[in-house]
N, C-alpha and C positions, 0 to 999 in steps of 0.2 A: 420465751420469757423476757429475755433482754430486750427484744424488739418492742414488746408491750410496755415495758417500763419507759423506754426511750420515747415511744408515741405518747405516753401519758405526760412525761416531763415536757415534751414539746407543746402539748396543749396548754399546760399550766403556764408555761412561758409566754405563749401567745395571749392568754387571758390577762396575765400580769402587765404585759406590754400594753394591751388595750386600756386597762384601768389606768395605768401610769400616764399614758398618752392623754386620756381624758382629763386626769388631774392637771397635767401641764397646760392643756388648752384652757381649762377653767381658771388656772392661776394667771395665765396670760390675759385672759379676758378680764379678769378682776383688775389687774394692773392697768389695763387700758380703758376700763370703764369710765365713761364721762370725759375722756381726754380726746383731743385731736391727735391721730397718729400721723406723723411726718415721716415719710420714707426717704432715706438718704443714701445715695449711691456713691461710693468712692472705689479707687483701685488700689487702696492702701491695705494690703493684705500680708506684708512682710512681718517678720518677728520684731523688726524695729518700730515700724510704723502703726501697725494694727492696734497694739495696746494704747498708743498715744491717742489716736482718734477715738477709740472706743471709750477712754476715759473722759475726753472732752464731751462726748455724747452723754455719758452717764452723769457727769457734773451738771449739764444743762438739765436733764430729766429730773434731777433732785432739786434743782434750783427753783422750780415752779410746779404747779399741780394741774396745768391746763393742757400741756403739750407733752407727748412722749415721742421721741425720735427713735426710729429703728434703722440701725446701720446695716447696709448690705455690701458686701465686698464683691466687685466684679472684676475680673482680670483686665489688665492694661489693654490687651489687644482687642477686648470685646466691649468695653464700656461705652465708647463713642458710638459705634454702630447700634448697640442695644438702646442707648438713649434716643437716638434718631428714629429707631424703629418704634419705640414706645410712644414718642411724640406723634408720629404718623398714625399710630393706632388709637390715639386719644387716652392712653393710660400710662403717662410717664411717672417717674418718681417725682417727690415734691421738691427735693434738693439733689443737685448732682454737681460733683466737682469736675471742672472742664477746663479746657486749654484757655489761657489767658490772651493769647494773640488772635484768637479767632472768634471773639465775641460778637463783634460787628457783623461778621458773616453769618452767624446763627441768628441775630436780630433781623438782618435783611431777609433771611429765608423764614422768618416767622417760627422759629424753633425755640425761642427763649421769651419769657415774660418780661414786659416792661416793669421795672421795679419802682419808678418814680411815684406812684401812688402810695407807696409804703415807706418811702424814705425821703426825708427832707435833705436833698442832696447838698445844699449850700453848707449846711452844718456838719452833716454825716461824712462828707469826703474829706474833711480836715484831718480825720484819723490816719489817712493813708499817704503814702508817697505819691506825689502828684502825677508822675510818669505812669504809675500803675493805675490810678484812678481814670486817666485818660483812656486807658485800653478798654474800659468796660462801657464807654459811652457809644451811643449810636443815635445820631441826629440830636445830640445834647442830652439824651436820657440814659440813665444806667440800666443795663440789662444783666448785670451781675455785680458782685462785690469782690475785690481782690482778696485772695487768701495767702498765697505765697508767691514769691518770685525767686529768681536765682541770678547769680552772676558767676563769671568764671575766674579762677584764680590760678597761679602758677605754683605748684607744689614741687619741692626739690629735696633731694637726698643729702642731708648735712654731712654725713660720713663720707659720701662720695665726693663732695666739695672738698673736704679737708684732705682726702687722698690725692686729689688732682691739684692741690695747692691753691684753691679758691677759698675766698673769705666767705663763709656761710651768712655773714651779717650784711653782706652786699650782693644780693642776687641780681641778675641782669635786668636792666631797666629799659633797654631798647633792643630792637631786632638785631642790631650789629653785635651787641654784647651777648645776646642770646646765642648767636652762631659761634662767637669766641669761646664762650663757656662750653657749649656742646662739644666742640673740637677737643677741648681739654679733658672732657669727661668721657669721650668715646674710648672703648677698650676693644681691642682685636687679639684673636689667638688663632694661629694657622690660618689667616687670611679671612676669619669669620668674626663678625661682631659679637662679643660676649656681653658688652653693654652699649647701649645707645644713649648718647648725651641728651638728645632731645629730637623729637620728630613732631612737627605741629599738628599733624592730623591724627594723632593718638589722643584719646580723651575727649573731653567735652567741648573743645573749641574747633569747630569745623571750618572748611574753606569760606563760607559766607562770613563767618565771625572774623577771620583774619583780613578778609577783604574790607570789612566794615572798619576794623581796627586801623587799617592803613589809610582809610579815606575820611579821617576826621569824624568817625562815628556815624557815618552815613550808610545806611543799607542799600539794598537794591532798588527799593522804591521809596521816595520821600514825598510826602504831601501829594500823592497820586502821580508824581513824575518819576520816570525811569532813570536811575542812577547806576546802571549795570556796567556800562562800557566807559569808565572814567580812567584817566591816566594812572591814578594811585592804585585802583583795583587791578589794572593790568600788571603793574609792578609787584603787587602782592601775589598774584597768580604765578608770575615768573619766579617769585621767591619760594613758593611751595613746590614748584617743579624742580628747582634746585635742590631741595631737600631730598626729593625722591631720588634724583640722580646720585646724591652724596652716598646714601644707604643702599641703594639698588632695590629692584623689585622684589628680588627673592627674600632679602632680609626683612623688608617691610611685610610681606605676605606671612613669613614665619611668625613675626611678632603679632600680627593681627590675628593669626590663628590662635595664639595663647590668650589674647583678650576674649575671644569669642567662644572658646571651648571649655570654659568653666575652670581653667587652671587659675593658679594665683595671679593677681593682677602684676605684670611685669615691673611696674614701678615699685609696688610693695615688695616684690621679691628681689629688687636690686638691678634688674636688667635694663631699666630706663632710669636715667638720673634726674630728669625734670619732666613734669607732666602736668597738663592743664585739665581742670575739672571744676565742677561746682563744690561749694563749701561741704555739702553732705557727703562728699568722698572721704572726708575725714572719718566717717563712721566705719568705712571699710578698713582704713588704717588701724583705727582703735581696736576693732574687732578681729583683726587678723592674727593677733597673738605674737606678732614679730617685735613689738616695742620699737618701732621704727623711729629713728631720729630724723625728723624732717622739718623743714621750714616752709613758709608760704608767703607769696608776694603778689602784687598786682600783675596783670598781663602786661608783658613788655610793650612799650609804645613803638610805633612805626619809626620815629626818629626823636632826637632831643627836643624838638620843637612841637611835638604832638602829645596828646594825653594817653593814659592807659585805658583806652576805649575797650569795653567788654560788651558781651552780648547777653540779653536776659530773656528769660521765658517765665514760666510759672503757671499758676492756677487760680481759678476763681470759683466762688460758690454761686451757683446758678439755679434759678427756677425754670424748669423746662415748660415750653408752652403747653397749656392744658393741665397743669398740675391741679389736684384737687384742693389743696390747702395753701395757696400762695401767701396768704397773710401770715399764717402760722410758720411757714416755710421761711419767710423773711425774718421773723422773730428769731428763729434759730440761727439764721445766717448771721444776724447782728451779734449774737453770742460767740459764734464760731470765729468771727473776725474782730472780736473785741480784744482789749489789752490782755486780759487774764488767759483766755485760750490761746492767743497768739504768742504770749510769752512762754507758756508750757510747750507748745509746739517747737518753738525755736530752741529751747533748752534741751529737748530731747533729740531733735533731728538736725540741727544746726542749718535748717532752711533759713532763707532770708524772708521773714514774714512781712506781710504788707502793712500791718498796723505799726506806725511809728513808735509809739509808746511801748508796745509789745516787744519790739526789737531793741529798744534802748534798755528796757527793764531786764530783759534776758542777758544782755551783755554785762550788766552790773553784777549779776549772780554767778556767771560762768568763771572758771579758773583754768589755769594750765594751758594745755594744747587746744582744748575746746574754746577757750577765751581768745587764743591767739588767731585761730581760724575764723571765728565769727566776727571778731573786730575787723579782720581784713576784708571779710565779705561785706560788712555794713559800710566800711570806708569806700569800697569798690562801686557801691550804688550810684555814687555821684557821676561815674563815667560809664554807666551801664545804660545802654539804649535798648528799647523794645522793637519788635518787628511785627506789628499787627498785620494780619492778611488783609490786603487791600480788596475792596468790594469789586473793583473792576479787573483784578488779576488774581482770582482766588487760587489758581494752580501754578503760580509763577515759579515756585521753588522746584517743582518737578521738570520745568522746562530748562531751568538754569543748571541745576546740580550735576546732571550727567555730562553736560558740556564742559563745565568747570573741571569735573573729575578727569575727563579725558586730557585736558590740558596739563593737569598736574602730573599725569602719567607720561607726558611727552608725545601724545598722539596728535596734538594740534597745537598751534602757537597760542599763547594766552591772549594776545590782541585779536586774532581771529575768532577765538573761542567766545569772548566776551561781546564782540560785535554781533556774531550770530545769535547768542543768547538774548541780546537786547531786541533784535529784530523779531525773534520767536516770541518773546513775550509781548511785544507791541501788538502782534497779530491777534493775541487772545482777548484784547480789551473788550469788555462787555458793552 
């Protein structure tokens, strides 16, 4: 008897599911009837970012009655390969969020649409920071529109500063001061570090960024010319190796394990006193529940005569090659990168948005710690340089990074490492 009732209930459930599914499909069809459907792919699926991007999409959909945008979340590790596979198959999304530094590479490989027929570049580009607009150009034409950028900042623990007798209102301004502060902030017990003052390769400012900072903001490749093995970059690599020696391999490995295994971030938990990262790192501090007393400052300069050079990346809104609705896609991109949407994104995520008015409007409305962080991020953009992937050296970073890493670990001399790296990259010129 029980089995018969269960079977009957299962049939009823299946019938209802079919009916409801049909109703849902009809409702969706009614919503999209007569409208152009623009498929939009992003990797923003977190609790912090997904609601923000979906509100922007919903606001656009309600702002007009010709286009409906459908947002699809694709995980970070999959979206790039899935986009390229869809382009190759001739069935891509209409808009995809992509890496800002590799736009020209995709344009060269015929993987992105030329947007010049939909955008009056001379007037449109004035909305954006000039160095960001430059990254979306290929042979003088735009193949994407800048959405966000980023810059790196120095976060520091105010309570740790006070404990060490340091003035939290005067964070370190140069590499020399950074070393002095770190030594005062270091703490040991029974021969083990219980707190690290600072380690330059924790956080979001890696070896390439420190080498750029030391070399007057110059990256590994400038205007097609190799700038890998320069005197200042050698000094910077030597400096990184000295930090490794100071703390020792075992200490660094133990702390790196904490960063990667999902435990509380060592800076937020008080085990690291100074830490470099992008402005959005503030959301981790804010949501940690620790009520951390922190300060934020520019990346320290190489010396008193240099500037606080930082490294920037970010993302663009792009129309993949072969998209079915490029005209409507660009209309949505204009909204996405306009002042209103950019201001909202900045206020919720503390990202450096690409739209100048959007960034400045957000800054006016923020308060407290959020304003402090975002103000510093906006200020830092004047000394933030991008690293577009050169057409002739598309894989240059994979050639340099392992060699530079070996040098920081004392496995080779910095001068020999960078000399070898430059020769290896030269060989790969297309």
